[in-house]
C-alpha positions as CSV (number, residue, x, y, z in Angstrom):
1,X,27.0,15.3,-11.4
2,X,25.8,18.0,-13.7
3,X,22.2,19.2,-13.5
4,X,20.3,21.2,-16.1
5,X,17.0,22.6,-14.9
6,X,14.1,23.0,-17.2
7,X,16.1,21.4,-20.0
8,X,14.5,21.1,-23.4
9,X,14.2,17.4,-24.5
10,X,13.1,18.3,-28.0
11,X,16.4,17.2,-29.6
12,X,16.7,14.2,-27.2
13,X,13.4,12.6,-28.2
14,X,13.1,11.0,-31.6
15,X,9.6,12.6,-31.9
16,X,11.1,16.1,-31.4
17,X,8.3,17.2,-29.1
18,X,8.6,21.0,-28.9
19,X,7.2,21.5,-25.3
20,X,9.1,18.7,-23.7
21,X,11.3,19.7,-20.7
22,X,12.6,18.4,-17.4
23,X,15.3,18.7,-14.8
24,X,18.0,16.6,-16.5
25,X,20.9,14.9,-14.6
26,X,24.1,13.9,-16.4
27,X,26.0,11.1,-14.5
28,X,29.7,10.6,-15.3
29,X,30.4,7.5,-13.2
30,X,28.5,4.6,-11.7
31,X,28.9,6.3,-8.3
32,X,26.9,9.2,-9.6
33,X,24.1,6.8,-10.6
34,X,24.2,5.1,-7.2
35,X,23.9,8.5,-5.4
36,X,21.1,9.6,-7.7
37,X,19.0,6.5,-7.0
38,X,19.6,7.0,-3.2
39,X,18.4,10.6,-3.4
40,X,15.5,10.1,-5.9
41,X,13.0,7.2,-5.5
42,X,10.8,8.2,-8.4
43,X,12.4,9.2,-11.6
44,X,12.6,8.6,-15.3
45,X,15.6,7.4,-17.4
46,X,16.3,9.0,-20.8
47,X,18.7,7.4,-23.2
48,X,18.0,7.2,-26.9
49,X,14.6,8.8,-26.5
50,X,13.1,6.6,-29.2
51,X,10.1,5.3,-27.3
52,X,8.9,8.4,-25.2
53,X,6.2,11.0,-25.4
54,X,6.8,13.7,-22.9
55,X,5.7,17.3,-22.1
56,X,6.7,19.3,-19.0
57,X,8.0,16.5,-16.8
58,X,7.8,16.9,-13.0
59,X,10.0,14.0,-12.0
60,X,13.8,14.2,-12.2
61,X,15.3,12.6,-15.4
62,X,18.6,10.7,-15.5
63,X,20.4,11.0,-18.9
64,X,21.9,7.6,-19.7
65,X,22.8,8.0,-23.4
66,X,26.5,8.6,-22.6
67,X,28.7,5.5,-22.3
68,X,29.6,4.9,-18.6
69,X,32.2,2.1,-18.4
70,X,33.8,0.1,-21.1
71,X,32.9,-3.0,-23.1
72,X,34.9,-6.2,-22.6
73,X,34.7,-9.7,-24.1
74,X,35.4,-13.1,-22.4
75,X,35.4,-16.5,-24.0
76,X,32.9,-18.8,-22.4
77,X,33.2,-21.7,-24.9
78,X,34.8,-22.6,-28.1
79,X,32.0,-21.0,-30.0
80,X,30.6,-18.3,-27.8
81,X,31.6,-15.2,-25.8
82,X,30.2,-13.1,-23.0
83,X,30.3,-9.4,-23.8
84,X,29.7,-6.7,-21.2
85,X,28.0,-3.8,-22.9
86,X,27.4,-0.4,-21.1
87,X,23.7,0.6,-21.3
88,X,24.5,3.9,-23.0
89,X,25.9,2.3,-26.1
90,X,23.7,3.0,-29.1
91,X,22.2,0.0,-31.0
92,X,24.1,1.1,-34.1
93,X,27.4,1.0,-32.3
94,X,26.5,-2.4,-30.8
95,X,26.0,-3.7,-34.4
96,X,29.3,-2.1,-35.5
97,X,31.0,-3.9,-32.6
98,X,29.4,-7.2,-33.5
99,X,30.4,-6.9,-37.2
100,X,34.0,-5.8,-36.4
101,X,34.5,-8.7,-34.0
102,X,32.5,-11.4,-35.9
103,X,30.0,-11.9,-33.1
104,X,26.4,-13.0,-33.9
105,X,23.2,-12.7,-32.0
106,X,22.0,-9.0,-32.2
107,X,21.6,-8.6,-35.9
108,X,17.8,-8.6,-35.5
109,X,18.1,-5.0,-34.0
110,X,19.5,-3.5,-37.3
111,X,17.6,-0.4,-38.2
112,X,16.0,0.1,-34.7
113,X,17.0,3.3,-32.9
114,X,17.8,3.7,-29.3
115,X,20.4,2.3,-26.8
116,X,21.3,-1.0,-25.3
117,X,19.8,-0.1,-22.0
118,X,16.5,1.2,-23.5
119,X,16.1,-1.9,-25.6
120,X,16.8,-4.2,-22.7
121,X,14.4,-2.3,-20.4
122,X,11.4,-2.8,-22.7
123,X,12.5,-5.9,-24.7
124,X,12.5,-3.7,-27.8
125,X,12.8,-6.1,-30.7
126,X,11.0,-7.2,-33.8
127,X,8.0,-9.4,-33.0
128,X,9.7,-12.7,-33.8
129,X,12.7,-11.9,-31.6
130,X,13.5,-11.3,-28.0
131,X,16.5,-10.2,-25.9
132,X,15.9,-13.4,-23.9
133,X,18.0,-15.2,-26.5
134,X,21.2,-13.2,-26.0
135,X,21.0,-11.6,-22.5
136,X,22.9,-13.4,-19.8
137,X,22.5,-10.8,-17.1
138,X,21.5,-7.2,-16.5
139,X,23.4,-5.0,-14.0
140,X,20.8,-2.8,-12.2
141,X,21.1,0.1,-9.7
142,X,18.0,0.4,-7.4
143,X,17.8,2.7,-4.4
144,X,21.6,2.9,-4.1
145,X,22.2,-0.9,-4.5
146,X,24.0,-2.5,-7.4
147,X,22.8,-6.0,-8.3
148,X,22.8,-8.6,-11.1
149,X,19.5,-9.5,-12.6
150,X,18.9,-12.7,-14.7
151,X,16.2,-11.3,-16.9
152,X,12.8,-12.9,-17.7
153,X,11.2,-11.3,-20.7
154,X,7.7,-11.3,-22.2
155,X,6.3,-9.2,-25.0
156,X,7.7,-5.6,-24.5
157,X,8.3,-6.2,-20.8
158,X,11.1,-7.1,-18.3
159,X,9.0,-9.4,-16.0
160,X,11.3,-9.4,-13.0
161,X,12.1,-5.7,-12.9
162,X,12.2,-3.9,-9.6
163,X,8.8,-2.5,-8.6
164,X,10.0,1.1,-8.5
165,X,12.3,3.3,-10.6
166,X,15.7,1.7,-11.4
167,X,18.6,2.0,-13.8
168,X,20.2,-0.5,-16.1
169,X,23.9,0.4,-16.4
170,X,25.1,-2.5,-18.4
171,X,24.5,-6.1,-19.5
172,X,26.3,-9.3,-20.3
173,X,25.4,-10.4,-23.8
174,X,26.0,-14.0,-25.0
175,X,27.1,-13.9,-28.6
176,X,28.2,-16.6,-31.0
177,X,31.5,-16.5,-32.9
178,X,31.1,-16.1,-36.7
179,X,32.8,-14.3,-39.6
180,X,32.6,-10.5,-40.1
181,X,31.0,-11.1,-43.5
182,X,28.3,-13.4,-42.2
183,X,27.3,-11.0,-39.4
184,X,27.3,-8.1,-41.9
185,X,25.1,-9.9,-44.3
186,X,22.5,-10.7,-41.6
187,X,22.6,-7.0,-40.5
188,X,21.9,-6.0,-44.1
189,X,19.0,-8.5,-44.3
190,X,17.3,-7.1,-41.3
191,X,17.9,-3.6,-42.5
192,X,16.1,-4.4,-45.7
193,X,13.0,-5.5,-43.8
194,X,12.6,-2.1,-41.9
195,X,10.1,0.4,-42.9
196,X,11.8,3.6,-44.0
197,X,10.7,6.5,-41.9
198,X,11.8,10.0,-43.0
199,X,10.1,12.1,-40.3
200,X,10.5,12.4,-36.5
201,X,9.0,9.2,-35.1
202,X,8.8,6.9,-32.1
203,X,8.0,3.9,-34.2
204,X,5.1,1.8,-33.1
205,X,2.5,3.7,-31.2
206,X,0.6,0.7,-29.8
207,X,1.5,-2.8,-28.7
208,X,0.0,-5.7,-30.8
209,X,-2.9,-7.3,-28.9
210,X,-2.6,-11.1,-28.6
211,X,-3.1,-12.7,-32.0
212,X,-3.8,-9.3,-33.6
213,X,-1.9,-6.5,-35.4
214,X,-2.3,-3.0,-34.0
215,X,-1.6,-1.6,-37.4
216,X,-4.3,-3.7,-39.1
217,X,-6.9,-2.7,-36.4
218,X,-6.0,1.0,-36.7
219,X,-6.1,0.8,-40.5
220,X,-9.5,-0.8,-40.6
221,X,-10.8,1.7,-38.0
222,X,-9.9,4.5,-40.4
223,X,-6.9,5.8,-38.5
224,X,-4.2,5.5,-41.2
225,X,-2.9,9.0,-41.9
226,X,-5.0,10.5,-39.1
227,X,-3.6,13.5,-37.3
228,X,-4.2,15.9,-34.4
229,X,-2.4,19.1,-35.5
230,X,1.1,17.8,-36.3
231,X,0.9,14.6,-34.3
232,X,0.0,11.9,-36.9
233,X,-0.3,8.2,-37.7
234,X,1.6,7.3,-40.8
235,X,-0.1,7.0,-44.2
236,X,2.2,4.0,-44.9
237,X,1.6,2.1,-41.7
238,X,-1.2,3.1,-39.3
239,X,0.7,2.1,-36.2
240,X,3.7,4.4,-36.8
241,X,3.5,7.7,-34.9
242,X,5.0,10.8,-36.5
243,X,5.7,14.4,-35.8
244,X,4.7,16.3,-38.9
245,X,6.3,19.5,-37.7
246,X,5.6,21.2,-34.4
247,X,3.5,18.7,-32.5
248,X,3.1,19.2,-28.8
249,X,2.7,16.7,-25.9
250,X,-1.1,17.2,-25.7
251,X,-1.4,16.5,-29.5
252,X,0.0,13.0,-29.0
253,X,-2.2,12.4,-26.0
254,X,-5.3,13.4,-28.0
255,X,-4.1,11.2,-30.9
256,X,-3.6,8.2,-28.6
257,X,-7.1,8.6,-27.0
258,X,-8.9,9.0,-30.4
259,X,-7.1,6.0,-31.9
260,X,-7.8,3.8,-28.8
261,X,-11.5,4.8,-28.9
262,X,-11.9,4.2,-32.6
263,X,-10.4,0.7,-32.3
264,X,-12.6,0.0,-29.2
265,X,-15.7,1.1,-31.0
266,X,-14.9,-0.9,-34.1
267,X,-13.5,-4.1,-32.7
268,X,-14.1,-4.0,-28.9
269,X,-10.4,-4.4,-28.4
270,X,-8.4,-2.2,-26.0
271,X,-5.1,-1.0,-27.4
272,X,-2.2,-0.4,-25.0
273,X,0.4,2.2,-25.9
274,X,3.9,0.9,-26.8
275,X,5.5,4.3,-26.3
276,X,5.8,5.6,-22.7
277,X,3.8,8.7,-21.9
278,X,5.7,10.8,-19.2
279,X,3.6,12.9,-16.8
280,X,0.4,12.3,-18.7
């Protein structure tokens, strides 16, 4: 397995954080992943990089954005199929696959960046959707052991994940047979609902508190468009985090703390980051 020491992650994170770096491991087979999890008990997994704020990371990082294994489809009923999808497949390629094969169930992910593994790890989906509805099983590697996990999801969380670092290397998705055109039309519908973001971004900065909108709270607290150097909250949506140019890890940390404190002072509500801060 290849290792690149002190590798820059700037182009691997959708926020393009200039001072992000790590020791980056590139597995080529499932056996590589098994050995890595035997040798390293505490690590990070990097795939699409769409939900991460990182600086100089001390833990080893496993790069899972390359496809390991192949997808395959099995009929499970007259109207449904089970599709094994490797974790490194991008969401855009998953949608292309579903359109090409006339398989419905993942259209709600249209316009959302990242990979299948990353989305399944954090139940990344629009607020009215969940991977619960389409995920039959996750295939997990934990401390050198491969196992099948029947996932239980809550908001932005895999509830029955292992307690320590682990790797999702694939999943069985249960999809419904449909026509290519019907699936394509639903993908276009979800795309039309997405906020267009034209700068480096990690999407939503904070999770929505119960029965509240983080964007609304941040807006009313005066945080829309607020920035710390080049780390900023969008002028169009107060909960969208942006890199306006050359933002550093510490800029995003400061932005998070200021925003949390403003909402706490204004509403007495504690916001929880939706993005993952590595080595904060």
